[in-house]
C-alpha positions in Angstrom: -45.8 -144.1 -65.9 -48.5 -142.4 -66.8 -50.6 -145.3 -66.1 -48.8 -145.4 -62.6 -49.6 -141.9 -61.4 -53.0 -142.2 -62.6 -53.8 -145.2 -60.6 -51.7 -143.7 -57.7 -54.3 -140.8 -57.4 -57.3 -142.9 -57.9 -56.1 -144.8 -55.1 -54.9 -141.6 -53.0 -58.7 -140.1 -54.2 -60.3 -143.3 -53.4 -58.3 -143.8 -49.7 -59.6 -140.2 -49.2 -63.0 -140.6 -50.1 -63.2 -143.4 -47.5 -62.1 -141.5 -44.7 -57.9 -141.4 -44.8 -57.5 -138.4 -44.6 -53.4 -138.6 -45.2 -54.4 -139.4 -48.5 -55.3 -135.8 -49.3 -52.2 -135.0 -47.4 -49.9 -137.3 -49.4 -52.0 -135.5 -52.6 -51.2 -132.3 -51.7 -47.2 -133.1 -51.8 -47.2 -134.9 -54.9 -48.6 -132.0 -56.6 -47.8 -129.4 -54.7 -44.7 -128.3 -57.2 -46.8 -128.6 -60.5 -49.1 -126.4 -59.2 -46.8 -123.6 -57.3 -45.5 -123.0 -60.9 -48.6 -123.5 -62.9 -50.0 -120.5 -60.8 -47.1 -118.4 -60.7 -46.7 -118.4 -64.3 -50.7 -117.5 -64.9 -50.3 -114.6 -61.6 -48.6 -111.7 -60.5 -45.7 -113.5 -58.3 -45.0 -115.9 -55.7 -47.3 -114.3 -53.1 -50.2 -114.7 -55.5 -49.7 -118.1 -56.7 -49.2 -119.3 -52.3 -52.6 -117.9 -51.8 -54.4 -118.9 -54.7 -52.4 -122.4 -54.0 -54.2 -122.1 -50.8 -57.7 -121.4 -51.7 -57.3 -124.4 -54.4 -56.3 -126.9 -51.7 -59.8 -125.5 -49.5 -61.4 -126.4 -52.5 -60.4 -129.8 -52.8 -60.6 -130.5 -48.9 -64.3 -129.4 -49.6 -65.1 -131.4 -52.7 -63.2 -134.1 -53.1 -65.9 -136.5 -51.6 -68.2 -135.4 -54.6 -65.5 -136.7 -57.6 -67.1 -139.2 -59.2 -64.2 -140.2 -61.6 -61.2 -140.5 -59.0 -59.2 -141.4 -62.3 -59.5 -137.9 -63.5 -58.4 -135.9 -60.5 -55.3 -134.4 -62.2 -57.6 -132.8 -64.4 -60.5 -131.7 -61.8 -57.3 -130.3 -60.0 -56.1 -127.9 -63.0 -59.2 -127.0 -63.7 -59.9 -126.1 -59.9 -56.1 -124.0 -59.8 -57.0 -122.6 -63.5 -60.3 -121.6 -62.3 -59.3 -119.9 -58.8 -56.4 -118.6 -60.9 -58.5 -116.9 -63.1 -61.0 -115.6 -60.6 -58.0 -113.6 -58.8 -56.8 -112.2 -62.2 -60.3 -110.7 -62.5 -60.4 -109.7 -58.8 -59.6 -105.6 -58.9 -56.6 -104.8 -56.3 -57.2 -104.2 -53.0 -55.8 -102.5 -50.6 -54.7 -106.2 -48.8 -53.8 -107.2 -52.0 -50.2 -107.0 -53.1 -49.2 -107.1 -56.9 -45.5 -107.8 -57.0 -43.9 -108.4 -60.7 -43.6 -112.0 -61.7 -40.1 -113.2 -61.1 -38.4 -114.2 -64.4 -35.2 -115.6 -62.9 -37.3 -118.8 -61.3 -35.3 -121.7 -61.6 -36.9 -124.6 -63.3 -38.7 -126.9 -60.8 -39.4 -129.7 -63.9 -36.3 -131.8 -63.5 -36.9 -134.0 -67.1 -36.7 -130.0 -68.4 -33.1 -129.5 -66.3 -31.2 -131.9 -67.8 -33.2 -131.3 -71.6 -31.5 -127.8 -71.7 -29.4 -125.4 -69.8 -30.4 -123.1 -67.0 -29.8 -119.8 -69.7 -32.4 -121.4 -71.9 -34.6 -122.5 -69.0 -34.4 -119.0 -68.2 -35.1 -117.1 -71.5 -37.8 -119.8 -72.3 -39.6 -118.4 -68.7 -39.2 -115.0 -69.6 -40.5 -115.6 -73.0 -43.4 -117.8 -71.8 -44.6 -115.2 -69.4 -44.9 -112.5 -72.4 -47.7 -115.0 -73.5 -51.1 -114.7 -73.2 -53.1 -116.8 -70.4 -55.0 -119.2 -72.8 -51.5 -119.8 -74.8 -49.4 -119.9 -71.6 -51.9 -122.4 -69.8 -52.2 -125.2 -72.7 -48.1 -124.8 -73.0 -47.7 -125.3 -69.2 -50.6 -127.8 -68.8 -48.9 -129.9 -72.1 -44.9 -129.7 -71.9 -44.4 -129.6 -68.1 -47.5 -131.3 -66.7 -47.2 -133.9 -70.2 -51.4 -133.9 -69.9 -52.7 -135.4 -72.9 -55.0 -133.0 -75.2 -58.3 -134.7 -73.5 -57.4 -133.7 -70.2 -55.8 -130.4 -71.1 -59.2 -129.5 -73.1 -61.0 -130.9 -69.6 -59.1 -128.4 -67.5 -59.9 -125.3 -69.8 -63.1 -126.3 -70.5 -63.1 -126.7 -74.5 -63.0 -129.4 -77.1 -59.6 -131.1 -77.7 -59.2 -129.4 -81.5 -59.1 -125.8 -79.7 -56.3 -127.5 -77.4 -54.6 -128.6 -80.6 -54.9 -125.4 -82.1 -53.8 -123.0 -79.3 -50.8 -125.5 -78.9 -50.1 -124.8 -82.3 -50.4 -120.8 -82.5 -48.8 -120.9 -78.6 -45.7 -122.8 -79.9 -45.2 -120.1 -82.7 -45.5 -117.0 -80.3 -43.4 -118.7 -78.3 -40.7 -119.3 -81.0 -41.2 -116.1 -82.4 -40.2 -114.4 -78.8 -37.6 -117.2 -78.5 -36.0 -115.5 -82.1 -36.2 -111.8 -80.8 -39.4 -111.4 -83.1 -41.9 -109.1 -81.7 -44.8 -109.9 -83.7 -46.5 -112.1 -81.1 
């Protein structure tokens, strides 16, 4: 299935690069929910995520024609989203920036995860996930919610594959400790 998704993305990118504006809309619809979830977990709330998502798609619109390897679209897209989220985090709060508390009761948007765990388990996982560092949170989300391979995660976060493996290991350990009620994360 992953090969089919990559091929679909590649074809849509190539169609956009050759002048088919509808191809970008199809990509945006495909990645709207996963990117929104990713950004909501990295940022302070749904409004922050929505504003950042708009910035992400504006960047994609401006730069998609320069993407040389259409097969790497997903990693490229998540790299843009990650950078936009961290830019927003670093930006000092101003009068127009709204700092809402993260919605910890967010429903799980990943259908596969819904079928594996109960709603209460999902809410607990999401509350604990919100307590992890950004570095740990992002690698877990990319690996387990987006089902990205280690090399693709490395491209998104800008580090080596071994570093990704290490971060995932320590992130899982921290998440497990939080789930078991241990506060020594």
